[in-house]
Jmol script that loads the backbone (N, CA, C; Angstrom):
load data "model"
ATOM      1  N   MET A   1       1.008  -1.214  -0.034  1.00  0.00           N
ATOM      2  CA  MET A   1      -0.337   0.199  -0.115  1.00  0.00           C
ATOM      3  C   MET A   1       0.712   1.189  -0.165  1.00  0.00           C
ATOM      4  N   SER A   2       0.480   2.052  -0.790  1.00  0.00           N
ATOM      5  CA  SER A   2       1.069   3.056  -0.772  1.00  0.00           C
ATOM      6  C   SER A   2       0.643   4.210   0.279  1.00  0.00           C
ATOM      7  N   GLN A   3       2.103   4.781   0.448  1.00  0.00           N
ATOM      8  CA  GLN A   3       1.565   5.902   1.857  1.00  0.00           C
ATOM      9  C   GLN A   3       0.764   6.970   1.355  1.00  0.00           C
ATOM     10  N   GLN A   4       1.024   7.293   0.191  1.00  0.00           N
ATOM     11  CA  GLN A   4       0.160   8.474  -0.887  1.00  0.00           C
ATOM     12  C   GLN A   4      -0.931   8.387  -0.968  1.00  0.00           C
ATOM     13  N   GLU A   5      -1.592   7.058  -1.526  1.00  0.00           N
ATOM     14  CA  GLU A   5      -2.872   6.874  -1.962  1.00  0.00           C
ATOM     15  C   GLU A   5      -3.371   5.741  -1.426  1.00  0.00           C
ATOM     16  N   SER A   6      -4.528   5.734  -1.517  1.00  0.00           N
ATOM     17  CA  SER A   6      -5.578   4.818  -0.876  1.00  0.00           C
ATOM     18  C   SER A   6      -5.926   3.699  -1.647  1.00  0.00           C
ATOM     19  N   PRO A   7      -5.463   2.604  -1.476  1.00  0.00           N
ATOM     20  CA  PRO A   7      -5.017   1.563  -2.341  1.00  0.00           C
ATOM     21  C   PRO A   7      -6.950   0.910  -3.252  1.00  0.00           C
ATOM     22  N   GLN A   8      -7.847   1.898  -2.564  1.00  0.00           N
ATOM     23  CA  GLN A   8      -9.327   1.223  -3.083  1.00  0.00           C
ATOM     24  C   GLN A   8      -9.879   2.273  -3.862  1.00  0.00           C
ATOM     25  N   THR A   9      -8.939   3.582  -3.777  1.00  0.00           N
ATOM     26  CA  THR A   9      -9.636   4.609  -4.636  1.00  0.00           C
ATOM     27  C   THR A   9      -8.874   5.247  -5.302  1.00  0.00           C
ATOM     28  N   ASN A  10      -7.432   5.125  -4.934  1.00  0.00           N
ATOM     29  CA  ASN A  10      -6.631   5.970  -5.881  1.00  0.00           C
ATOM     30  C   ASN A  10      -6.466   7.370  -5.389  1.00  0.00           C
ATOM     31  N   ARG A  11      -7.147   7.715  -4.656  1.00  0.00           N
ATOM     32  CA  ARG A  11      -7.370   9.063  -4.450  1.00  0.00           C
ATOM     33  C   ARG A  11      -5.997  10.025  -3.229  1.00  0.00           C
ATOM     34  N   PRO A  12      -5.417  10.932  -3.528  1.00  0.00           N
ATOM     35  CA  PRO A  12      -4.631  11.518  -2.570  1.00  0.00           C
ATOM     36  C   PRO A  12      -4.514  11.231  -1.323  1.00  0.00           C
ATOM     37  N   LYS A  13      -3.962  11.102  -0.264  1.00  0.00           N
ATOM     38  CA  LYS A  13      -3.716  10.836   0.668  1.00  0.00           C
ATOM     39  C   LYS A  13      -3.950  12.288   1.284  1.00  0.00           C
ATOM     40  N   LEU A  14      -4.367  12.498   2.971  1.00  0.00           N
ATOM     41  CA  LEU A  14      -4.376  13.954   3.052  1.00  0.00           C
ATOM     42  C   LEU A  14      -3.967  14.031   4.530  1.00  0.00           C
ATOM     43  N   TYR A  15      -2.844  14.801   5.019  1.00  0.00           N
ATOM     44  CA  TYR A  15      -2.118  14.914   6.111  1.00  0.00           C
ATOM     45  C   TYR A  15      -2.713  16.164   6.804  1.00  0.00           C
ATOM     46  N   ARG A  16      -3.075  16.019   8.127  1.00  0.00           N
ATOM     47  CA  ARG A  16      -3.523  16.875   9.195  1.00  0.00           C
ATOM     48  C   ARG A  16      -2.286  17.414   9.736  1.00  0.00           C
ATOM     49  N   MET A  17      -2.551  18.312  10.897  1.00  0.00           N
ATOM     50  CA  MET A  17      -1.499  19.208  10.876  1.00  0.00           C
ATOM     51  C   MET A  17      -0.475  18.287  11.917  1.00  0.00           C
ATOM     52  N   ALA A  18      -1.274  17.625  12.671  1.00  0.00           N
ATOM     53  CA  ALA A  18       0.002  16.673  13.283  1.00  0.00           C
ATOM     54  C   ALA A  18       0.939  15.726  12.607  1.00  0.00           C
ATOM     55  N   ASP A  19       0.142  15.307  12.028  1.00  0.00           N
ATOM     56  CA  ASP A  19       1.064  14.104  10.789  1.00  0.00           C
ATOM     57  C   ASP A  19       2.302  15.034  10.036  1.00  0.00           C
ATOM     58  N   VAL A  20       1.733  16.798   9.512  1.00  0.00           N
ATOM     59  CA  VAL A  20       2.943  17.020   9.251  1.00  0.00           C
ATOM     60  C   VAL A  20       4.039  17.599   9.923  1.00  0.00           C
ATOM     61  N   LEU A  21       3.640  18.052  11.153  1.00  0.00           N
ATOM     62  CA  LEU A  21       4.406  18.462  11.932  1.00  0.00           C
ATOM     63  C   LEU A  21       5.649  17.290  12.605  1.00  0.00           C
ATOM     64  N   GLU A  22       4.928  16.063  12.557  1.00  0.00           N
ATOM     65  CA  GLU A  22       5.818  14.728  12.576  1.00  0.00           C
ATOM     66  C   GLU A  22       6.369  14.406  11.833  1.00  0.00           C
ATOM     67  N   ILE A  23       6.220  14.120  10.313  1.00  0.00           N
ATOM     68  CA  ILE A  23       6.772  13.887   9.188  1.00  0.00           C
ATOM     69  C   ILE A  23       8.157  14.505   9.037  1.00  0.00           C
ATOM     70  N   THR A  24       7.610  16.509   9.142  1.00  0.00           N
ATOM     71  CA  THR A  24       8.752  16.911   8.818  1.00  0.00           C
ATOM     72  C   THR A  24       9.650  17.611   9.981  1.00  0.00           C
ATOM     73  N   GLY A  25       9.404  17.458  11.300  1.00  0.00           N
ATOM     74  CA  GLY A  25      10.150  17.709  12.344  1.00  0.00           C
ATOM     75  C   GLY A  25       9.938  19.306  12.754  1.00  0.00           C
ATOM     76  N   LEU A  26       9.160  19.609  12.234  1.00  0.00           N
ATOM     77  CA  LEU A  26       9.193  21.537  12.040  1.00  0.00           C
ATOM     78  C   LEU A  26       8.146  21.810  13.401  1.00  0.00           C
ATOM     79  N   CYS A  27       7.998  22.602  13.696  1.00  0.00           N
ATOM     80  CA  CYS A  27       6.743  23.200  14.815  1.00  0.00           C
ATOM     81  C   CYS A  27       5.651  23.901  13.907  1.00  0.00           C
ATOM     82  N   ARG A  28       4.487  24.320  14.684  1.00  0.00           N
ATOM     83  CA  ARG A  28       3.621  24.727  13.680  1.00  0.00           C
ATOM     84  C   ARG A  28       3.642  26.213  13.165  1.00  0.00           C
ATOM     85  N   ALA A  29       4.600  26.644  13.833  1.00  0.00           N
ATOM     86  CA  ALA A  29       4.690  28.093  13.320  1.00  0.00           C
ATOM     87  C   ALA A  29       5.513  28.568  12.412  1.00  0.00           C
ATOM     88  N   THR A  30       6.764  27.389  12.542  1.00  0.00           N
ATOM     89  CA  THR A  30       7.437  27.585  11.246  1.00  0.00           C
ATOM     90  C   THR A  30       6.805  26.822  10.228  1.00  0.00           C
ATOM     91  N   ILE A  31       6.057  26.112  10.085  1.00  0.00           N
ATOM     92  CA  ILE A  31       4.577  25.754   9.136  1.00  0.00           C
ATOM     93  C   ILE A  31       4.254  26.966   8.416  1.00  0.00           C
ATOM     94  N   TYR A  32       4.031  27.787   9.265  1.00  0.00           N
ATOM     95  CA  TYR A  32       2.295  28.667   8.756  1.00  0.00           C
ATOM     96  C   TYR A  32       3.316  29.768   8.179  1.00  0.00           C
ATOM     97  N   ASN A  33       4.897  30.099   8.574  1.00  0.00           N
ATOM     98  CA  ASN A  33       5.782  31.136   8.573  1.00  0.00           C
ATOM     99  C   ASN A  33       6.297  30.879   6.941  1.00  0.00           C
ATOM    100  N   LEU A  34       6.484  29.460   6.749  1.00  0.00           N
ATOM    101  CA  LEU A  34       6.847  28.554   5.353  1.00  0.00           C
ATOM    102  C   LEU A  34       6.112  28.794   4.522  1.00  0.00           C
ATOM    103  N   MET A  35       4.769  28.369   4.839  1.00  0.00           N
ATOM    104  CA  MET A  35       3.467  28.945   3.838  1.00  0.00           C
ATOM    105  C   MET A  35       3.545  30.380   3.593  1.00  0.00           C
ATOM    106  N   ASP A  36       3.609  31.184   4.175  1.00  0.00           N
ATOM    107  CA  ASP A  36       3.510  32.571   3.902  1.00  0.00           C
ATOM    108  C   ASP A  36       4.803  32.998   3.287  1.00  0.00           C
ATOM    109  N   LYS A  37       5.640  32.220   3.236  1.00  0.00           N
ATOM    110  CA  LYS A  37       6.674  32.611   2.341  1.00  0.00           C
ATOM    111  C   LYS A  37       6.852  31.888   1.013  1.00  0.00           C
ATOM    112  N   ASP A  38       5.576  31.438   0.505  1.00  0.00           N
ATOM    113  CA  ASP A  38       5.488  30.270  -0.405  1.00  0.00           C
ATOM    114  C   ASP A  38       7.154  29.309  -0.135  1.00  0.00           C
ATOM    115  N   ASP A  39       7.193  28.747   0.925  1.00  0.00           N
ATOM    116  CA  ASP A  39       8.346  27.707   0.719  1.00  0.00           C
ATOM    117  C   ASP A  39       7.583  26.483   1.396  1.00  0.00           C
ATOM    118  N   PHE A  40       6.593  26.471   1.675  1.00  0.00           N
ATOM    119  CA  PHE A  40       6.050  24.996   2.107  1.00  0.00           C
ATOM    120  C   PHE A  40       4.986  25.036   1.488  1.00  0.00           C
ATOM    121  N   PRO A  41       4.184  23.819   0.844  1.00  0.00           N
ATOM    122  CA  PRO A  41       2.760  23.519  -0.052  1.00  0.00           C
ATOM    123  C   PRO A  41       1.607  24.271   1.210  1.00  0.00           C
ATOM    124  N   LYS A  42       0.785  24.487   0.221  1.00  0.00           N
ATOM    125  CA  LYS A  42      -0.180  25.681   0.933  1.00  0.00           C
ATOM    126  C   LYS A  42      -1.307  24.249   1.640  1.00  0.00           C
ATOM    127  N   SER A  43      -2.054  24.776   2.799  1.00  0.00           N
ATOM    128  CA  SER A  43      -2.775  23.876   2.662  1.00  0.00           C
ATOM    129  C   SER A  43      -4.319  23.728   2.239  1.00  0.00           C
ATOM    130  N   ILE A  44      -5.091  22.710   2.465  1.00  0.00           N
ATOM    131  CA  ILE A  44      -6.147  22.644   2.242  1.00  0.00           C
ATOM    132  C   ILE A  44      -7.357  22.738   3.013  1.00  0.00           C
ATOM    133  N   LYS A  45      -8.360  23.728   3.139  1.00  0.00           N
ATOM    134  CA  LYS A  45      -9.366  23.790   3.919  1.00  0.00           C
ATOM    135  C   LYS A  45     -10.242  22.779   4.149  1.00  0.00           C
ATOM    136  N   LEU A  46     -10.287  22.426   5.078  1.00  0.00           N
ATOM    137  CA  LEU A  46     -11.332  20.917   4.890  1.00  0.00           C
ATOM    138  C   LEU A  46     -13.241  21.194   5.703  1.00  0.00           C
ATOM    139  N   GLY A  47     -13.002  22.196   6.423  1.00  0.00           N
ATOM    140  CA  GLY A  47     -14.162  22.622   7.049  1.00  0.00           C
ATOM    141  C   GLY A  47     -13.625  24.316   7.935  1.00  0.00           C
ATOM    142  N   GLN A  48     -14.823  24.318   8.945  1.00  0.00           N
ATOM    143  CA  GLN A  48     -14.472  25.613   9.373  1.00  0.00           C
ATOM    144  C   GLN A  48     -12.952  25.939  10.257  1.00  0.00           C
ATOM    145  N   ARG A  49     -12.956  24.656  10.760  1.00  0.00           N
ATOM    146  CA  ARG A  49     -11.682  24.888  11.722  1.00  0.00           C
ATOM    147  C   ARG A  49     -10.178  23.375  11.322  1.00  0.00           C
ATOM    148  N   ALA A  50     -10.644  22.989  10.421  1.00  0.00           N
ATOM    149  CA  ALA A  50      -9.865  21.742  10.158  1.00  0.00           C
ATOM    150  C   ALA A  50      -9.123  22.256   8.352  1.00  0.00           C
ATOM    151  N   ILE A  51      -7.691  22.033   8.773  1.00  0.00           N
ATOM    152  CA  ILE A  51      -7.007  22.479   7.093  1.00  0.00           C
ATOM    153  C   ILE A  51      -5.994  20.653   7.137  1.00  0.00           C
ATOM    154  N   ALA A  52      -5.508  20.913   6.114  1.00  0.00           N
ATOM    155  CA  ALA A  52      -4.835  19.311   5.662  1.00  0.00           C
ATOM    156  C   ALA A  52      -4.058  19.812   4.458  1.00  0.00           C
ATOM    157  N   TRP A  53      -3.032  18.952   4.357  1.00  0.00           N
ATOM    158  CA  TRP A  53      -1.978  19.148   3.347  1.00  0.00           C
ATOM    159  C   TRP A  53      -1.895  18.089   2.070  1.00  0.00           C
ATOM    160  N   LYS A  54      -2.041  17.811   1.340  1.00  0.00           N
ATOM    161  CA  LYS A  54      -1.753  16.260  -0.072  1.00  0.00           C
ATOM    162  C   LYS A  54      -0.247  15.804   0.307  1.00  0.00           C
ATOM    163  N   ALA A  55      -0.764  14.710   0.700  1.00  0.00           N
ATOM    164  CA  ALA A  55       0.374  13.916   1.014  1.00  0.00           C
ATOM    165  C   ALA A  55       2.003  14.119   0.353  1.00  0.00           C
ATOM    166  N   ASP A  56       1.151  14.267  -1.219  1.00  0.00           N
ATOM    167  CA  ASP A  56       2.776  14.024  -2.095  1.00  0.00           C
ATOM    168  C   ASP A  56       3.268  15.071  -2.147  1.00  0.00           C
ATOM    169  N   GLU A  57       2.580  16.359  -1.797  1.00  0.00           N
ATOM    170  CA  GLU A  57       2.921  17.759  -2.028  1.00  0.00           C
ATOM    171  C   GLU A  57       4.240  18.046  -0.693  1.00  0.00           C
ATOM    172  N   VAL A  58       3.834  17.147   0.370  1.00  0.00           N
ATOM    173  CA  VAL A  58       4.787  17.286   1.632  1.00  0.00           C
ATOM    174  C   VAL A  58       5.908  16.664   1.419  1.00  0.00           C
ATOM    175  N   HIS A  59       5.473  15.126   0.795  1.00  0.00           N
ATOM    176  CA  HIS A  59       7.001  14.359   0.458  1.00  0.00           C
ATOM    177  C   HIS A  59       7.795  15.257  -0.709  1.00  0.00           C
ATOM    178  N   GLN A  60       6.922  15.766  -1.633  1.00  0.00           N
ATOM    179  CA  GLN A  60       8.199  16.745  -2.838  1.00  0.00           C
ATOM    180  C   GLN A  60       8.828  17.806  -2.245  1.00  0.00           C
ATOM    181  N   TRP A  61       8.197  18.383  -0.985  1.00  0.00           N
ATOM    182  CA  TRP A  61       8.584  19.444  -0.339  1.00  0.00           C
ATOM    183  C   TRP A  61      10.247  19.197   0.747  1.00  0.00           C
ATOM    184  N   ILE A  62       9.609  17.393   1.198  1.00  0.00           N
ATOM    185  CA  ILE A  62      11.007  17.159   2.168  1.00  0.00           C
ATOM    186  C   ILE A  62      12.207  16.566   1.137  1.00  0.00           C
ATOM    187  N   ASP A  63      11.579  16.009  -0.274  1.00  0.00           N
ATOM    188  CA  ASP A  63      12.406  15.584  -1.199  1.00  0.00           C
ATOM    189  C   ASP A  63      13.276  16.868  -1.364  1.00  0.00           C
ATOM    190  N   SER A  64      13.038  17.823  -1.617  1.00  0.00           N
ATOM    191  CA  SER A  64      13.307  19.210  -2.691  1.00  0.00           C
ATOM    192  C   SER A  64      14.231  19.393  -1.263  1.00  0.00           C
ATOM    193  N   ARG A  65      14.310  19.092  -0.026  1.00  0.00           N
ATOM    194  CA  ARG A  65      15.083  19.766   1.178  1.00  0.00           C
ATOM    195  C   ARG A  65      16.148  18.970   1.215  1.00  0.00           C
ATOM    196  N   VAL A  66      16.036  17.462   0.831  1.00  0.00           N
ATOM    197  CA  VAL A  66      17.099  16.657   1.045  1.00  0.00           C
ATOM    198  C   VAL A  66      17.958  16.731  -0.387  1.00  0.00           C
ATOM    199  N   CYS A  67      17.386  17.257  -1.444  1.00  0.00           N
ATOM    200  CA  CYS A  67      18.577  17.389  -2.129  1.00  0.00           C
ATOM    201  C   CYS A  67      19.202  18.527  -3.037  1.00  0.00           C
ATOM    202  N   ALA A  68      18.459  19.120  -1.858  1.00  0.00           N
ATOM    203  CA  ALA A  68      19.466  20.439  -1.761  1.00  0.00           C
ATOM    204  C   ALA A  68      20.598  20.935  -0.956  1.00  0.00           C
TER     205      ALA A  68
END
end "model"
wireframe off; spacefill off
backbone 0.3
color backbone group
């Protein structure tokens, strides 16, 4: 099973804030600061108080940091 896609639907996986913090090792404020500078993928609004990021975009950002 791919970490980025659900095996049954082939739809992109979404990461909530806690997932992004754990995967990147960054703090919440840094994520928002990087988003403001267009240096981190933009979040997707899921509801009034819920946001998420596309998993593939987060992994692409990590890969770009590793390769830099």
